[in-house]
TORVEX-454760 format. One record per residue (C-alpha): residue number from 1; residue in one letter; y, x negated, z. Coordinates in steps of 0.2 Angstrom, whole numbers, plus 5000, padded with zeros to 4 digits. Layout:
BEGIN
[NUM; 'A'; [Y; X; Z]]
...
//
This chain:
BEGIN
[1; 'M'; [5000; 5000; 5000]]
[2; 'N'; [5012; 4986; 5003]]
[3; 'F'; [5011; 4980; 4985]]
[4; 'Q'; [5015; 4998; 4979]]
[5; 'L'; [5030; 4999; 4992]]
[6; 'D'; [5036; 4982; 4986]]
[7; 'E'; [5035; 4988; 4968]]
[8; 'I'; [5044; 5004; 4972]]
[9; 'R'; [5058; 4994; 4980]]
[10; 'R'; [5060; 4983; 4965]]
[11; 'Q'; [5061; 4998; 4954]]
[12; 'A'; [5074; 5006; 4964]]
[13; 'T'; [5084; 4989; 4964]]
[14; 'K'; [5083; 4988; 4945]]
[15; 'A'; [5088; 5006; 4943]]
[16; 'A'; [5103; 5004; 4955]]
[17; 'T'; [5108; 4988; 4946]]
[18; 'E'; [5107; 4995; 4929]]
[19; 'I'; [5117; 5011; 4933]]
[20; 'C'; [5131; 5001; 4942]]
[21; 'D'; [5132; 4990; 4927]]
[22; 'F'; [5131; 5003; 4914]]
[23; 'A'; [5144; 5015; 4922]]
[24; 'R'; [5155; 5000; 4926]]
[25; 'L'; [5156; 5005; 4944]]
[26; 'K'; [5168; 4995; 4955]]
[27; 'S'; [5172; 4993; 4973]]
[28; 'G'; [5176; 5010; 4981]]
[29; 'D'; [5167; 5020; 4968]]
[30; 'I'; [5153; 5032; 4973]]
[31; 'L'; [5134; 5032; 4968]]
[32; 'V'; [5125; 5048; 4972]]
[33; 'V'; [5106; 5047; 4974]]
[34; 'G'; [5094; 5062; 4975]]
[35; 'C'; [5076; 5056; 4979]]
[36; 'S'; [5060; 5065; 4981]]
[37; 'S'; [5049; 5053; 4991]]
[38; 'S'; [5035; 5066; 4988]]
[39; 'E'; [5037; 5064; 4969]]
[40; 'V'; [5038; 5045; 4970]]
[41; 'G'; [5021; 5045; 4980]]
[42; 'G'; [5013; 5056; 4967]]
[43; 'G'; [5015; 5073; 4976]]
[44; 'V'; [5025; 5088; 4973]]
[45; 'I'; [5043; 5089; 4977]]
[46; 'G'; [5046; 5095; 4995]]
[47; 'K'; [5027; 5094; 5000]]
[48; 'N'; [5023; 5076; 5004]]
[49; 'S'; [5038; 5068; 5011]]
[50; 'S'; [5036; 5050; 5015]]
[51; 'V'; [5048; 5040; 5026]]
[52; 'E'; [5040; 5023; 5021]]
[53; 'I'; [5043; 5027; 5002]]
[54; 'A'; [5061; 5033; 5006]]
[55; 'E'; [5065; 5017; 5016]]
[56; 'M'; [5059; 5006; 5002]]
[57; 'I'; [5070; 5016; 4989]]
[58; 'F'; [5085; 5016; 5001]]
[59; 'D'; [5084; 4998; 5004]]
[60; 'G'; [5083; 4993; 4986]]
[61; 'I'; [5098; 5004; 4981]]
[62; 'Y'; [5108; 5000; 4997]]
[63; 'E'; [5107; 4982; 4994]]
[64; 'V'; [5115; 4983; 4977]]
[65; 'T'; [5129; 4995; 4982]]
[66; 'Q'; [5133; 4985; 4998]]
[67; 'Q'; [5134; 4969; 4987]]
[68; 'R'; [5147; 4978; 4975]]
[69; 'G'; [5157; 4987; 4988]]
[70; 'I'; [5151; 5004; 4981]]
[71; 'F'; [5148; 5019; 4992]]
[72; 'L'; [5130; 5026; 4992]]
[73; 'A'; [5129; 5045; 4994]]
[74; 'A'; [5112; 5052; 4998]]
[75; 'Q'; [5108; 5070; 4993]]
[76; 'C'; [5099; 5081; 5005]]
[77; 'C'; [5085; 5093; 4999]]
[78; 'E'; [5088; 5111; 4996]]
[79; 'H'; [5084; 5115; 5015]]
[80; 'L'; [5101; 5108; 5018]]
[81; 'N'; [5109; 5115; 5002]]
[82; 'R'; [5109; 5098; 4994]]
[83; 'A'; [5122; 5091; 5007]]
[84; 'I'; [5127; 5073; 5006]]
[85; 'V'; [5125; 5059; 5018]]
[86; 'T'; [5137; 5045; 5016]]
[87; 'Q'; [5148; 5033; 5027]]
[88; 'R'; [5163; 5039; 5035]]
[89; 'S'; [5173; 5026; 5026]]
[90; 'A'; [5169; 5035; 5010]]
[91; 'L'; [5179; 5050; 5015]]
[92; 'T'; [5194; 5055; 5006]]
[93; 'Q'; [5199; 5074; 5008]]
[94; 'C'; [5181; 5080; 5013]]
[95; 'E'; [5177; 5089; 5028]]
[96; 'P'; [5161; 5084; 5037]]
[97; 'V'; [5148; 5097; 5043]]
[98; 'N'; [5137; 5096; 5058]]
[99; 'V'; [5118; 5093; 5054]]
[100; 'V'; [5106; 5078; 5055]]
[101; 'P'; [5094; 5077; 5041]]
[102; 'Q'; [5076; 5076; 5045]]
[103; 'P'; [5061; 5071; 5033]]
[104; 'K'; [5056; 5090; 5032]]
[105; 'A'; [5074; 5097; 5033]]
[106; 'G'; [5085; 5086; 5022]]
[107; 'G'; [5072; 5074; 5015]]
[108; 'S'; [5066; 5057; 5020]]
[109; 'F'; [5079; 5048; 5009]]
[110; 'A'; [5094; 5057; 5017]]
[111; 'A'; [5086; 5055; 5034]]
[112; 'T'; [5084; 5037; 5031]]
[113; 'A'; [5102; 5035; 5025]]
[114; 'Y'; [5108; 5044; 5040]]
[115; 'K'; [5099; 5032; 5051]]
[116; 'R'; [5104; 5016; 5042]]
[117; 'F'; [5123; 5020; 5038]]
[118; 'F'; [5135; 5012; 5051]]
[119; 'E'; [5145; 5028; 5053]]
[120; 'P'; [5135; 5042; 5044]]
[121; 'V'; [5143; 5058; 5040]]
[122; 'V'; [5136; 5074; 5031]]
[123; 'L'; [5147; 5083; 5018]]
[124; 'E'; [5144; 5099; 5009]]
[125; 'E'; [5149; 5090; 4992]]
[126; 'I'; [5156; 5075; 4985]]
[127; 'K'; [5162; 5070; 4967]]
[128; 'A'; [5152; 5054; 4963]]
[129; 'D'; [5156; 5042; 4948]]
[130; 'A'; [5137; 5040; 4944]]
[131; 'G'; [5120; 5045; 4950]]
[132; 'L'; [5102; 5043; 4950]]
[133; 'D'; [5090; 5058; 4951]]
[134; 'I'; [5073; 5052; 4957]]
[135; 'G'; [5060; 5066; 4955]]
[136; 'G'; [5070; 5081; 4949]]
[137; 'T'; [5082; 5083; 4964]]
[138; 'L'; [5096; 5090; 4953]]
[139; 'I'; [5111; 5079; 4958]]
[140; 'G'; [5123; 5086; 4944]]
[141; 'M'; [5133; 5096; 4957]]
[142; 'H'; [5139; 5080; 4965]]
[143; 'L'; [5145; 5071; 4949]]
[144; 'K'; [5163; 5071; 4943]]
[145; 'K'; [5166; 5080; 4927]]
[146; 'V'; [5161; 5074; 4913]]
[147; 'A'; [5143; 5068; 4917]]
[148; 'V'; [5135; 5058; 4903]]
[149; 'P'; [5116; 5054; 4903]]
[150; 'V'; [5112; 5036; 4904]]
[151; 'R'; [5095; 5028; 4898]]
[152; 'L'; [5089; 5015; 4909]]
[153; 'S'; [5076; 5002; 4905]]
[154; 'I'; [5064; 5011; 4917]]
[155; 'D'; [5061; 5030; 4917]]
[156; 'C'; [5052; 5032; 4933]]
[157; 'I'; [5051; 5025; 4951]]
[158; 'G'; [5033; 5026; 4957]]
[159; 'N'; [5027; 5042; 4950]]
[160; 'A'; [5044; 5051; 4950]]
[161; 'V'; [5054; 5054; 4934]]
[162; 'L'; [5070; 5044; 4935]]
[163; 'L'; [5086; 5051; 4927]]
[164; 'A'; [5103; 5043; 4927]]
[165; 'A'; [5121; 5048; 4923]]
[166; 'R'; [5138; 5041; 4923]]
[167; 'T'; [5155; 5050; 4922]]
[168; 'R'; [5170; 5049; 4911]]
[169; 'P'; [5187; 5057; 4911]]
[170; 'K'; [5188; 5073; 4901]]
[171; 'F'; [5194; 5072; 4883]]
[172; 'I'; [5209; 5082; 4880]]
[173; 'G'; [5220; 5085; 4865]]
[174; 'G'; [5216; 5089; 4847]]
[175; 'C'; [5212; 5079; 4831]]
[176; 'R'; [5228; 5068; 4834]]
[177; 'A'; [5223; 5062; 4851]]
[178; 'V'; [5219; 5044; 4855]]
[179; 'Y'; [5207; 5039; 4868]]
[180; 'D'; [5206; 5024; 4879]]
[181; 'E'; [5190; 5015; 4874]]
[182; 'N'; [5188; 5008; 4892]]
[183; 'N'; [5185; 5026; 4898]]
[184; 'L'; [5172; 5031; 4886]]
//
């Protein structure tokens, strides 16, 4: 099992590195991650939560975001209405809610984030700059408009399907509009 856990961590690190690079995330930006440890382990979402798997994924992603000064936002499962766990320093105008994620009520990934963050806070929503959806957790509600799908070099972590997205500013104007290539 240790080899498998080590491989899961490597996959999470690779996915986080690639999305941060592709989305050109910079210090202060937010990466939202939804993670079904059940799906990663080969089970069905919401049925086989694994703290061990969640810890490996969290560690792999958190290492990347910490090195770059990017805020990690961990999405809870539907039992907590897909609330977000992040660090208090990531707050701007958001109002915290009072709940502590648990493996079976919020999910193992969010529960791990809550335990590992220096000053964890739970929010009802956030507007992230990019995201990773590990196992079909539906992170779209927490991405800024406009979300753009990103193809990474890997398409799964463990047994879970991996989807990625970045965001860009909305295009406005008509046929005469000129756009900044750096924002595409």
